C-alpha positions in Angstrom: 152.0 67.3 75.3 154.6 70.0 75.8 153.4 73.3 77.2 154.9 76.6 76.0 157.3 78.3 78.3 154.9 81.3 78.4 151.2 80.2 78.7 150.1 83.4 77.1 150.5 83.0 73.3 150.7 85.9 71.1 147.1 85.4 70.0 145.9 85.2 73.6 147.8 88.4 74.4 146.2 90.2 71.5 142.8 89.0 72.5 143.3 90.2 76.0 144.5 93.6 74.8 141.5 94.0 72.6 139.1 93.0 75.4 140.7 95.5 77.7 140.3 98.1 75.0 136.7 97.2 74.5 136.0 97.5 78.3 137.7 100.9 78.2 135.4 102.1 75.5 132.4 100.8 77.4 133.5 102.6 80.6 134.0 105.8 78.6 130.4 105.7 77.5 130.5 104.0 74.0 127.7 101.7 73.2 128.6 98.0 72.5 128.2 98.5 68.8 130.3 101.7 68.8 133.1 100.0 70.7 133.1 97.0 68.4 133.1 99.3 65.3 136.1 101.2 66.6 138.0 98.0 67.5 137.1 96.5 64.1 138.6 99.6 62.4 141.7 99.3 64.5 142.2 95.6 63.6 141.4 96.1 59.9 143.8 99.0 59.6 146.6 97.0 61.3 146.8 99.3 64.4 146.1 96.6 67.0 147.7 97.7 70.3 148.7 94.2 71.4 
């Protein structure tokens, strides 16, 4: 099976970016639920940073 030239697919890059954003919210003092709600709002509104 051929491997892509860049092992980080667009989807993997987006997931990594969202996880880093989540970790930043947690470090800033957000609860797990608060962090996930903010990320959900970002994704739903098409403002994904990745």
